[in-house]
C-alpha positions in Angstrom: 1.5 17.0 -39.9 0.3 14.2 -42.6 -1.3 16.0 -45.2 -5.0 15.3 -45.7 -6.2 13.6 -48.6 -9.7 15.0 -48.5 -9.9 18.5 -50.4 -12.7 19.6 -47.9 -10.4 19.6 -45.3 -7.9 21.8 -46.8 -7.7 25.2 -45.0 -6.7 28.2 -46.2 -3.4 30.0 -45.3 -4.6 32.5 -42.5 -6.7 29.6 -40.9 -4.2 27.2 -41.0 -2.1 29.3 -39.3 -4.6 29.6 -36.7 -4.9 26.0 -36.3 -0.8 25.8 -36.2 -1.2 27.9 -32.9 -3.8 25.7 -30.6 -1.2 23.1 -29.3 0.6 26.6 -28.1 -2.4 28.0 -26.3 -3.0 24.6 -24.6 0.5 24.4 -23.4 0.1 27.9 -22.1 -3.1 26.8 -21.0 -4.8 29.9 -22.9 -8.1 27.8 -23.3 -10.9 30.4 -23.9 -8.3 31.8 -26.1 -8.1 28.4 -27.9 -11.7 28.3 -28.1 -12.4 31.4 -30.0 -9.7 30.2 -32.5 -11.9 27.1 -32.9 -14.6 28.9 -33.5 -13.1 31.5 -35.8 -11.9 28.7 -38.2 -15.1 26.3 -37.9 -17.0 29.8 -39.1 -15.2 29.8 -42.1 -15.0 25.8 -42.4 -17.7 24.4 -40.3 -16.8 20.8 -41.1 -13.4 20.9 -40.3 -12.7 17.6 -38.5 -9.2 18.7 -37.3 -10.4 21.6 -35.8 -13.8 20.0 -34.4 -11.5 17.4 -32.3 -9.3 20.6 -31.0 -12.2 22.2 -29.9 -13.7 19.2 -28.4 -10.6 18.8 -26.8 -10.2 22.4 -25.1 -13.8 22.1 -23.6 -12.7 19.2 -22.2 -9.6 20.8 -20.6 -12.5 23.3 -19.0 -15.0 20.5 -17.7 -17.7 19.9 -20.4 -16.8 16.5 -21.1 -20.1 15.4 -22.8 -19.7 18.4 -25.3 -16.1 17.2 -25.8 -16.8 14.1 -26.9 -19.7 14.7 -28.9 -17.3 17.0 -31.0 -14.3 14.7 -31.3 -16.5 12.6 -32.6 -18.5 14.8 -35.1 -14.8 15.5 -36.0 -13.4 12.2 -36.8 -17.0 11.5 -38.7 -15.8 14.2 -40.6 -12.3 13.3 -41.2 -11.7 9.4 -40.5 -8.4 9.4 -42.1 -6.9 12.4 -39.8 -4.5 11.2 -37.3 -4.8 14.2 -35.3 -8.6 13.7 -34.8 -7.5 9.9 -33.5 -4.9 11.0 -31.2 -7.4 13.8 -29.8 -9.8 11.1 -29.1 -7.2 9.2 -27.3 -6.4 12.4 -25.3 -10.0 12.5 -24.0 -10.2 8.8 -23.0 -6.8 9.1 -21.3 -7.9 12.4 -19.3 -10.9 10.0 -18.1 -8.5 7.1 -17.1 -9.9 5.0 -19.5 -6.9 4.0 -20.9 -7.9 0.7 -23.1 -10.1 2.6 -25.2 -7.4 5.8 -25.3 -4.9 2.5 -27.0 -7.4 1.9 -29.6 -7.6 5.8 -30.6 -3.5 6.1 -30.4 -3.5 2.7 -32.6 -5.9 4.1 -35.2 -4.0 7.4 -35.4 -0.4 5.3 -35.7 -1.8 3.6 -38.7 -2.7 6.7 -40.4 1.0 8.7 -39.5 3.5 5.8 -38.3 6.9 8.3 -37.6 4.4 11.0 -35.6 6.8 10.9 -32.2 3.8 12.4 -30.3 1.6 9.7 -31.4 4.2 7.2 -31.1 5.5 8.4 -27.2 1.7 8.4 -26.0 1.0 5.4 -27.5 4.0 3.4 -25.2 2.8 5.7 -22.3 -0.7 3.7 -22.1 0.6 0.1 -23.6 3.0 0.1 -20.2 0.4 1.6 -17.9 -1.7 -1.8 -19.3 1.5 -3.7 -19.0 0.8 -4.6 -22.9 4.3 -5.7 -23.0 4.9 -7.0 -26.8 3.2 -3.8 -27.6 5.5 -1.5 -25.6 8.5 -3.9 -27.3 7.4 -2.7 -30.7 6.5 1.0 -30.1 9.8 1.6 -27.9 11.6 0.3 -31.2 10.0 2.6 -33.6 10.7 5.5 -31.3 14.4 4.5 -30.9 14.5 4.4 -34.7 13.4 7.8 -35.0 15.0 9.6 -32.2 18.3 7.5 -31.7 20.4 10.5 -29.5 17.7 10.3 -27.2 18.5 8.5 -23.9 15.3 8.0 -22.7 14.7 5.8 -26.6 17.4 3.2 -25.3 16.4 3.1 -21.8 13.1 2.1 -22.4 13.7 0.3 -25.0 16.4 -1.9 -22.9 13.4 -2.1 -20.1 11.0 -3.7 -22.4 13.0 -6.7 -23.4 13.7 -7.2 -19.7 10.2 -6.6 -18.8 9.4 -9.3 -21.2 12.7 -11.8 -19.6 14.9 -11.3 -22.2 17.7 -10.2 -20.2 20.4 -11.3 -22.8 18.9 -9.0 -25.5 18.2 -5.9 -22.6 22.2 -6.1 -22.0 22.9 -6.0 -25.0 20.9 -2.8 -26.0 22.2 -1.1 -22.9 26.0 -2.2 -23.8 25.3 -0.9 -27.7 24.3 2.3 -25.9 26.7 2.8 -23.6 29.8 2.1 -26.0 28.4 5.1 -27.6 27.5 7.8 -24.9 31.0 6.8 -23.6 33.1 7.4 -26.4 30.9 10.6 -27.3 32.2 11.5 -23.5 35.6 10.7 -23.4 35.9 12.9 -26.8 34.3 15.8 -25.2 36.0 15.5 -21.5 38.6 13.0 -21.6 37.3 10.5 -19.7 33.8 9.0 -18.4 32.7 11.2 -15.6 31.8 9.6 -12.3 28.2 11.2 -12.5 24.7 9.9 -11.1 23.5 9.2 -14.7 26.7 7.5 -15.4 26.4 5.3 -12.3 22.8 4.6 -12.8 23.3 3.3 -15.8 26.0 1.0 -15.1 24.3 -0.2 -11.8 21.0 -0.7 -13.9 23.5 -3.1 -16.7 24.9 -5.2 -13.4 21.3 -5.5 -12.4 20.6 -6.9 -15.7 23.5 -9.3 -16.0 22.7 -10.6 -12.1 19.0 -11.6 -13.4 20.2 -13.0 -16.4 22.6 -15.6 -14.1 25.7 -14.0 -15.5 27.5 -13.5 -12.4 30.9 -13.2 -13.1 30.4 -11.0 -15.6 28.6 -9.0 -13.5 31.7 -9.0 -10.8 33.8 -7.8 -13.6 31.6 -5.3 -14.8 31.1 -3.6 -11.4 35.2 -4.3 -11.1 35.7 -2.6 -14.0 33.3 0.3 -13.4 33.9 1.1 -9.5 35.0 4.3 -10.0 32.4 5.7 -12.1 29.5 4.3 -9.9 28.7 6.6 -7.3 26.0 4.3 -5.3 28.9 2.5 -3.8 26.4 1.0 -0.6 24.6 -0.6 -3.6 27.1 -1.9 -5.3 28.7 -3.6 -2.3 25.2 -5.1 -1.7 24.9 -6.6 -5.0 28.4 -7.8 -5.3 27.6 -9.6 -2.2 24.4 -11.2 -3.2 26.6 -12.5 -6.1 29.1 -13.9 -3.8 26.4 -15.6 -2.1 24.9 -17.1 -5.3 28.3 -18.3 -6.5 28.9 -19.8 -3.1 32.0 -17.3 -2.1 30.9 -17.0 1.0 34.5 -15.2 2.2 34.1 -13.0 -0.1 30.5 -12.4 1.0 31.4 -12.0 4.8 33.7 -9.1 4.0 31.4 -7.1 1.8 28.8 -7.7 4.5 31.1 -6.6 7.3 32.1 -2.8 5.3 28.1 -2.7 5.5 27.9 -3.0 8.7 30.5 -0.4 9.5 28.2 2.3 7.6 25.2 0.7 10.2 25.5 -1.4 12.5 22.4 -1.2 13.6 20.7 -2.7 10.4 19.3 -6.3 11.2 19.5 -6.9 7.3 22.8 -7.0 6.7 23.4 -9.0 10.3 21.2 -11.6 8.9 23.2 -11.7 5.5 26.3 -11.7 7.7 25.0 -15.0 9.5 24.0 -16.4 6.3 27.5 -16.4 5.0 28.3 -18.7 7.9 25.7 -21.4 6.4 23.7 -21.2 9.7 20.2 -20.9 8.3 17.1 -18.7 9.3 16.5 -20.4 12.6 19.1 -18.8 15.4 17.5 -21.4 17.4 18.5 -24.5 16.2 22.5 -24.4 16.1 25.3 -26.5 17.0 27.8 -25.7 19.4 30.7 -24.8 16.6 28.2 -22.4 14.9 27.5 -20.5 18.2 31.4 -20.2 19.3 31.8 -18.7 15.9 29.3 -16.3 16.0 30.1 -15.2 19.6 33.5 -14.6 18.3 32.1 -12.4 15.5 29.8 -10.3 17.5 32.4 -9.8 20.3 34.6 -8.3 17.8 31.5 -6.1 16.3 30.7 -5.0 20.2 34.4 -3.8 20.8 33.9 -1.7 17.7 30.4 -0.4 18.3 29.7 -0.5 21.9 26.7 1.4 22.0 25.1 -0.5 19.1 21.6 -2.2 20.5 21.3 -4.6 17.9 24.5 -6.2 18.8 22.9 -6.3 22.5 19.8 -8.3 21.4 21.3 -10.5 18.1 23.7 -12.6 20.9 20.4 -13.5 22.6 19.1 -14.7 19.8 21.6 -17.6 19.1 22.9 -18.5 22.5 20.9 -21.3 24.2 18.4 -20.8 27.2 21.5 -21.0 29.7 24.4 -19.3 32.1 25.7 -17.6 28.5 22.1 -16.6 27.7 21.7 -15.3 31.2 24.7 -13.2 31.0 23.5 -11.2 27.9 20.4 -11.1 29.3 21.3 -9.3 32.2 23.9 -7.4 30.1 20.8 -6.3 27.8 17.9 -5.8 30.7 19.6 -3.4 33.5 21.0 -1.1 31.5 17.6 -0.8 29.4 15.2 -1.1 32.8 17.5 1.6 34.7 17.1 4.3 31.3 13.3 3.4 31.4 13.0 2.3 27.5 9.2 1.5 26.6 9.9 -0.6 23.9 12.1 -3.4 25.6 9.7 -5.8 26.0 8.8 -5.5 22.5 12.6 -6.1 21.3 12.2 -9.8 23.3 8.5 -10.4 22.5 9.4 -12.9 19.7 10.9 -15.1 22.5 7.6 -16.0 23.4 6.5 -17.2 20.0 9.4 -18.9 19.3 11.1 -20.1 22.5 9.0 -20.7 25.6 12.1 -22.0 27.4 14.2 -18.5 27.2 10.8 -16.7 27.6 10.6 -18.3 31.1 14.2 -17.5 31.7 13.1 -13.7 31.0 10.1 -13.8 33.2 12.3 -15.1 35.8 15.1 -12.7 35.4 13.1 -9.7 35.8 11.0 -11.4 38.8 14.4 -11.5 40.6 15.0 -8.0 39.6 11.5 -6.8 40.9 11.7 -8.8 44.8 15.8 -7.2 44.9 14.5 -4.2 43.9 11.9 -3.7 46.6 14.1 -5.4 49.3 17.1 -3.3 48.6 16.8 -1.1 45.7 19.7 -3.0 43.6 19.9 -5.7 41.3 20.8 -9.4 42.5 24.5 -9.4 43.2 24.9 -5.8 43.5 23.1 -6.0 47.2 26.6 -5.2 48.8 27.3 -1.6 46.5 26.8 1.5 48.1 24.5 3.1 45.0 21.3 2.3 44.7 19.1 1.7 41.9 16.7 5.1 40.3 13.4 4.2 40.8 13.0 4.3 37.7 14.6 0.8 37.6 11.7 -0.8 40.0 8.7 0.6 37.9 9.8 -0.7 34.5 10.3 -3.7 36.3 7.0 -3.7 37.4 5.9 -2.5 33.6 7.9 -5.5 32.3 6.2 -8.4 34.3 2.9 -7.0 33.4 3.8 -7.4 29.9 4.9 -10.5 30.3 2.0 -12.1 31.9 -0.2 -10.4 29.7 2.0 -12.1 26.5 1.3 -15.5 28.7 -2.3 -15.1 28.6 -2.5 -14.6 32.4 -4.7 -11.1 32.2 -5.3 -10.9 36.3 -1.6 -11.3 37.2 -0.5 -8.8 34.2 -3.4 -6.3 35.7 -2.0 -6.6 39.2 1.0 -5.7 37.9 -0.1 -2.7 36.0 -1.8 -1.2 38.7 0.7 -1.7 41.1 3.2 0.6 38.9 0.2 3.4 38.7 0.6 3.8 42.3 4.0 4.0 41.8 4.1 6.7 39.7 0.7 7.7 38.0 2.0 10.5 35.8 3.9 7.6 33.5 1.7 7.9 30.1 3.0 4.2 29.0 1.1 2.8 31.8 -1.8 3.5 30.9 -1.6 2.6 27.6 -0.1 -0.9 28.4 -3.5 -1.4 31.1 -5.5 -1.0 27.8 -3.4 -3.4 26.1 -3.8 -5.7 28.7 -7.7 -5.1 28.7 -8.0 -5.5 24.8 -5.9 -9.0 25.2 -8.2 -10.2 27.8 -11.0 -9.6 25.6 -12.7 -6.6 27.6 -12.5 -4.3 24.4 -15.1 -1.6 26.1 -12.8 -1.4 29.3 -9.8 -1.3 26.8 -11.3 1.5 24.9 -11.9 3.3 28.1 -8.5 3.0 29.5 -6.7 4.4 26.4 -9.1 7.1 26.0 -8.1 8.1 29.9 -4.4 7.5 28.5 -4.8 10.3 25.8 -6.3 12.6 27.9 -3.1 12.7 29.9 -1.2 13.7 27.0 -3.5 15.9 24.4 -0.6 16.7 21.8 0.2 13.3 21.1 -0.6 12.1 17.9 0.2 8.5 18.9 -1.7 8.3 21.8 -4.5 9.9 19.8 -4.5 7.1 17.2 -4.8 4.5 19.3 -7.5 5.8 21.1 -9.6 6.1 17.7 -8.6 2.2 16.8 -9.6 1.0 20.2 -13.0 3.4 20.0 -13.5 1.8 16.7 -13.1 -1.8 17.8 -15.7 -1.1 20.7 -17.8 0.3 18.4 -18.2 3.5 19.4 -17.5 5.4 16.4 -18.9 8.8 17.1 -16.5 9.1 19.9 -13.5 7.5 17.8 -14.8 10.4 15.0 -14.9 13.0 17.8 -11.0 11.5 19.0 -9.6 12.2 15.6 -10.7 14.9 14.5 -8.3 16.9 17.1 -5.6 16.4 15.0 -7.3 16.7 11.6 -8.7 20.6 11.3 -6.4 22.9 9.0 -5.3 26.4 9.7 -9.1 27.6 9.2 -10.4 25.3 11.4 -12.1 23.0 8.7 -12.4 19.3 9.4 -9.8 17.6 6.9 -11.3 14.4 5.2 -9.4 11.5 6.4 -10.5 9.8 3.0 -8.8 12.2 1.4 -5.7 11.9 3.2 -6.1 8.2 2.2 -5.8 7.4 5.7 -6.6 3.8 5.3 -6.4 2.7 9.2 -9.0 4.6 9.9 -11.4 3.3 7.2 -11.0 0.1 7.6 -11.4 0.4 11.4 -14.6 2.0 11.1 -15.8 -0.2 8.0 -15.6 -3.4 10.4 -17.4 -1.4 13.2 -20.0 -0.3 11.1 -20.1 -4.0 9.6 -20.5 -5.4 13.1 -23.4 -3.0 13.9 -24.8 -3.9 10.6 -24.8 -0.4 9.9 -23.8 -1.6 5.9 -24.2 1.3 4.0 -21.6 3.2 6.0 -19.3 0.2 6.0 -19.9 0.1 2.5 -18.9 3.4 2.3 -15.4 3.2 3.7 -14.5 0.0 2.7 -15.0 1.1 -0.9 -13.0 4.4 -0.4 -10.2 2.0 0.4 -10.7 0.5 -2.8 -10.8 3.7 -4.5 -7.3 4.6 -3.0 -5.8 1.6 -4.6 -7.1 2.8 -8.0 -6.0 5.8 -7.5 -2.3 4.4 -6.5 -2.6 2.5 -10.3 -3.5 5.8 -11.7 -0.5 8.1 -10.1 2.0 5.5 -11.7 1.1 6.9 -14.7 3.3 10.3 -14.5 6.2 8.2 -13.4 6.6 6.8 -17.2 8.5 9.9 -18.2 9.7 11.3 -15.0 11.5 8.4 -13.9 12.9 7.8 -17.2 13.4 10.9 -18.9 14.2 13.7 -16.4 15.4 11.5 -13.0 16.9 8.8 -14.4 16.4 6.6 -11.8 15.9 3.6 -13.5 16.6 0.7 -10.9 13.4 2.9 -8.8 11.4 2.9 -11.7 11.8 -1.0 -12.5 11.3 -1.5 -8.5 7.9 0.8 -8.9 6.7 -1.2 -11.7 7.0 -4.5 -9.9 5.2 -3.1 -7.0 2.7 -1.7 -9.0 1.9 -5.1 -10.6 1.5 -6.9 -7.0 -0.7 -3.9 -5.4 -3.7 -5.9 -5.0 -2.4 -8.4 -3.2 -1.2 -5.8 -0.3 -3.0 -6.6 3.1 -4.6 -3.1 3.2 -6.8 -4.4 0.0 -7.6 -7.6 1.3 -8.9 -6.5 4.5 -10.8 -4.0 2.6 -12.3 -6.2 -0.1 -13.2 -9.3 2.8 -15.2 -6.3 4.3 -17.1 -5.3 0.8 -17.8 -9.1 0.2 -19.4 -9.2 4.2 -21.4 -6.4 3.6 -23.0 -7.5 0.2 -23.3 -11.0 1.4 -25.4 -9.8 4.2 -27.2 -7.3 2.2 -27.9 -10.3 0.0 -29.7 -12.5 3.0 -31.6 -9.5 4.2 -35.2 -9.3 3.6 -37.1 -6.8 1.7 -39.5 -4.2 3.2 -42.2 -6.5 1.5 -41.3 -9.5 3.7 -40.5 -7.6 6.6 -44.6 -6.2 6.2 -45.7 -9.6 5.4 -44.1 -11.4 8.5 -45.2 -8.7 10.3 -49.3 -9.1 9.3 -48.9 -13.0 9.3 -51.7 -14.5 11.1 -53.6 -11.3 11.9 -56.8 -10.8 11.0 -60.2 -8.4 11.2 -59.3 -5.3 13.5 -55.8 -6.5 14.4 -54.8 -6.8 11.1 -56.3 -3.1 10.4 -54.6 -1.9 13.3 -51.3 -3.6 12.5 -51.8 -1.7 9.0 -52.7 1.7 10.4 -49.3 1.5 13.0 -47.0 0.4 10.0 -48.6 3.5 7.7 -47.7 5.6 10.7 -43.9 4.5 11.1 -43.8 4.7 7.4 -44.5 8.4 7.2 -42.4 9.2 10.6 -39.7 7.4 8.5 -40.1 9.4 5.0 -40.5 12.5 7.4 -37.0 12.0 8.8 -35.2 11.0 5.1 -36.8 14.5 4.0 -35.4 16.5 7.3 -32.1 14.8 6.8 -31.9 15.1 3.3 -32.8 19.0 3.6 -30.3 18.9 6.2 -27.6 17.5 4.0 -28.2 20.1 1.2 -27.9 22.7 3.8 -24.5 21.5 4.8 -23.2 20.9 0.8 -24.5 24.1 -0.1 -21.7 25.6 2.6 -19.0 23.6 1.8 -19.5 24.8 -1.4 -19.4 28.5 -0.8 -16.1 27.3 1.6 -14.7 25.5 -1.5 -14.5 22.3 0.3 -15.6 18.8 -1.1 -19.4 18.2 -1.3 -20.7 14.3 -1.0 -24.0 13.7 -1.9 -24.2 10.3 -0.1 -22.0 10.5 3.3 -24.3 7.4 4.8 -23.8 5.0 1.7 -27.6 4.9 1.5 -27.2 4.7 -2.1 -25.0 2.0 -2.1 -27.1 -0.1 0.6 -30.1 -0.4 -2.5 -27.4 -1.7 -4.7 -30.1 -4.1 -6.7 -28.2 -7.2 -7.0 -25.9 -7.7 -3.7 -24.3 -10.9 -4.6 -23.2 -10.0 -8.1 -21.1 -7.3 -6.3 -19.7 -10.0 -3.7 -18.7 -11.6 -6.8 -16.7 -9.4 -7.9 -14.2 -8.5 -5.7 -14.4 -12.5 -4.8 -12.9 -12.7 -8.2 -10.1 -9.9 -7.7 -9.5 -11.6 -4.5 -8.7 -14.9 -6.3 -7.0 -13.3 -8.5 -4.3 -11.4 -6.0 -4.7 -13.1 -2.7 -5.1 -16.7 -3.9 -2.6 -17.5 -1.2 -5.0 -16.9 1.9 -7.4 -19.1 2.9 -9.9 -16.5 4.4 -10.3 -15.6 0.2 -11.4 -19.3 -0.9 -14.0 -19.4 2.5 -15.1 -16.2 0.8 -15.4 -17.4 -2.9 -17.4 -20.5 -1.3 -19.9 -18.3 0.7 -20.7 -16.3 -2.9 -20.3 -19.1 -5.6 -22.8 -21.2 -2.9 -25.5 -18.7 -2.4 -25.4 -17.9 -6.3 -26.0 -22.0 -6.6 -22.7 -22.3 -8.6 -21.4 -25.2 -7.1 -18.4 -26.2 -9.3 -17.3 -22.8 -8.4 -17.7 -23.3 -4.8 -16.3 -26.8 -5.0 -13.4 -25.6 -6.5 -12.8 -22.9 -3.6 -13.6 -25.9 -1.1 -10.8 -28.1 -2.7 -8.2 -25.1 -2.3 -9.2 -24.5 1.2 -8.8 -28.2 2.5 -5.4 -28.1 0.5 -4.2 -24.9 2.4 -5.6 -26.3 5.7 -7.5 -29.7 6.1 -8.7 -29.2 9.8 -10.2 -25.4 9.0 -13.9 -25.9 10.8 -15.1 -23.0 8.8 -14.2 -25.3 5.4 -15.7 -28.6 7.5 -18.9 -26.4 7.7 -19.0 -25.7 3.9 -18.2 -29.3 2.8 -21.2 -30.4 4.9 -23.4 -27.6 3.1 -22.4 -29.2 0.0 -22.8 -32.2 0.6 -26.2 -31.6 1.7 -27.2 -30.1 -1.7 -29.7 -31.7 -3.3 
């Protein structure tokens, strides 16, 4: 601890010993005792800055934040040169998630005590959280100088270089550290142990070589350390990727074959293996030579793994529509129809989007099955056999045909087949689910919701059916019924309903927000959408604990770096985009909505004499009724919240979002989210369409023009962009 230059801040021996024990009391969570000890010191020296700061920190742990900030501020005023006071001030800000202010406090503390490990460590955590990479590098370098024996000092210093894009420097740091640790381990144990930490470190170094595009060195490093690396699977994948970068397709092919042996169902391995033949991503446009090569490959694989389903569907992708495709299709469809596989059509849906000729063949094939099974209870070509097909074969052929016609947009024929399937076997739950899909695709959302609810009632214990029914009810704007439906699966052991918002159930909140927006219940819509936004803020906040956990405790270096990369692009996720889009639309609607005064003026416009007085009296009466209803609602809410408090449940003072609906300047709130969308989701045309709407209404025409130009650059034929172009052209 730095010796204070101010004599007035020096404590007597007894008080100094008490002060030194405060940190241990905090570690043991003995906050009340720590508070008593602080008061004991302050009775002797009431202006002791560090004790005032520690008392403030203790009060913060006890939930008294306002008093905590006041005391820490007093402590800094009493002893502005104390690193402890500034460190505690930073801890307060950090506990509230205000990392920028916390970082400023830590920097002030560091100026006064440059070699304090605790301050430097806490500062580095804030810098990586805020992605102040230059500052992070500087701080981790200082920590490495002070604590060279700690492994995490080396790891984090290396990562600082890596995140700045200086891969060669990162390699130098890690190889230097590896030489030291391996020399020490060889002296103690005779050789480098093949354990998780050593293997993870070597895989991380190999990835650094890969990022630096030093491919041959990476391969040599992996080969030399193969015995020590525990993650053999990851090593093979990395080697195969590097071989592809170096255009050594045969070496890569051999490794991908080994990987397929470990998991033949993994489609990523198959795609990578196909790329070693230089066939490109489009399997529909291969030459006859390439098809023959792939055919031989997959014949070998099918001989080795006859029960693998991936090996049955992949040949359907590269064979052209013809006899060979028909043969493969029959071999795949007939066993699946016998078993009654519900996902059969889903595995073939891609052909309807990418290959109309194959889609037509699929439909014709199943139609032949349907006719043959109805006539002889056998598949075509098997009419002379004694054994007949089980009834399931016909049932799932009918279901497949219903899905086939639904995919083609022929809803009437699809419904005809699905009703036939229900008549055939009315107890199969999946049929009713498929019928709901047909209604939905036909645009009959109310019928779809009713059909799905009927399906759900056939199996009340099925969570998937409950979820799907809830979504369709939301899309039909039957929110109350949807809430009651989903509530069947969200009660705890005591029978209390668990909050879906606390569970971060984004699909439910998004569906509810969109439904409320359609019904113009803007407060509730904002409540749900802003809840999703708060989840993303929590995701960013949650990474803080992993900065220490991943590096110091678990040494999951690659997973930690992947986490940081994911967090850096978190707000480009579909869920955030959808929520922000709904928020902006709500604020735009609130901006356009007339005020109560404007509504009153429109209502009274053109009225005179007795008619005017009568209209005013009617308005007052309606207003009184509205006020009474609001007061009654408020009383009920207070009573409900009191019951929740007694039960220890979370309390919401604004469950319907009424306060959110009364925002003073909706268009400015919309602009905040549009700015976020422009930063994170600029690759989506809807971002720029919304941006135009917001800035056009704010009369910021240059920014609106910029948004419009981006829209037209992405899709010059977009009708919304064309309409916005006319709007901008008509501006005086």
